[in-house]
C-alpha positions as CSV (number, residue, x, y, z in Angstrom):
1,X,-1.4,14.8,12.6
2,X,-3.0,11.8,10.8
3,X,-1.7,10.7,7.5
4,X,-4.5,10.3,4.9
5,X,-5.2,6.8,3.5
6,X,-3.8,6.0,0.1
7,X,-6.7,4.1,-1.6
8,X,-6.1,1.7,-4.4
9,X,-8.1,-0.7,-6.5
10,X,-7.6,-3.5,-8.9
11,X,-6.6,-2.8,-12.5
12,X,-9.5,-5.1,-13.5
13,X,-12.1,-2.7,-12.0
14,X,-14.5,-2.5,-14.8
15,X,-13.1,0.1,-17.3
16,X,-14.4,3.7,-17.7
17,X,-14.2,5.4,-14.4
18,X,-13.7,2.0,-12.7
19,X,-16.2,2.7,-9.9
20,X,-17.7,-0.8,-9.8
21,X,-15.3,-2.2,-7.3
22,X,-13.9,-2.0,-3.8
23,X,-10.8,0.0,-2.8
24,X,-8.3,-0.9,-0.2
25,X,-5.9,1.1,2.0
26,X,-3.0,-0.2,4.0
27,X,-3.2,1.1,7.6
28,X,0.0,-0.5,8.9
29,X,-1.6,-3.3,11.0
30,X,-5.0,-3.2,9.4
31,X,-6.5,-3.0,5.9
32,X,-9.4,-0.7,5.2
33,X,-12.0,-1.6,2.5
34,X,-14.6,0.8,1.0
35,X,-17.0,0.9,-1.9
36,X,-15.6,2.9,-4.8
37,X,-19.1,4.2,-5.7
38,X,-19.6,5.7,-2.2
39,X,-16.1,6.6,-0.9
40,X,-17.5,9.0,1.8
41,X,-19.5,6.2,3.4
42,X,-18.3,3.8,6.1
43,X,-15.3,1.6,5.6
44,X,-14.6,-1.9,6.8
45,X,-11.4,-2.5,8.6
46,X,-9.7,-5.9,9.0
47,X,-6.5,-7.0,10.7
48,X,-3.8,-7.3,8.0
49,X,-2.9,-10.8,9.2
50,X,-6.4,-12.0,8.4
51,X,-6.8,-10.1,5.2
52,X,-4.0,-11.8,3.3
53,X,-5.4,-15.4,3.9
54,X,-8.9,-14.1,2.9
55,X,-7.5,-12.8,-0.4
56,X,-5.7,-16.1,-1.1
57,X,-9.0,-18.0,-0.4
58,X,-10.8,-15.8,-2.8
59,X,-8.2,-16.3,-5.5
60,X,-8.4,-20.1,-5.0
61,X,-12.2,-20.0,-5.0
62,X,-12.5,-21.4,-1.5
63,X,-15.0,-18.8,-0.4
64,X,-18.7,-19.2,-1.2
65,X,-20.1,-15.9,-2.4
66,X,-23.7,-16.7,-1.9
67,X,-24.8,-16.7,-5.5
């Protein structure tokens, strides 16, 4: 039997229903990411070892977001 994902999102997720953000789930060795506006659609999955450095880079503004 598969254990269902426990999805969570940032406390800064836009107020109200808070559906203008991404949600993440810890899958042991991987991290799953989905759009909170469309939770039934496809998810992205990343190795946990790569996800933590990616988040640090975002927090330190070392990632160009294409704007």
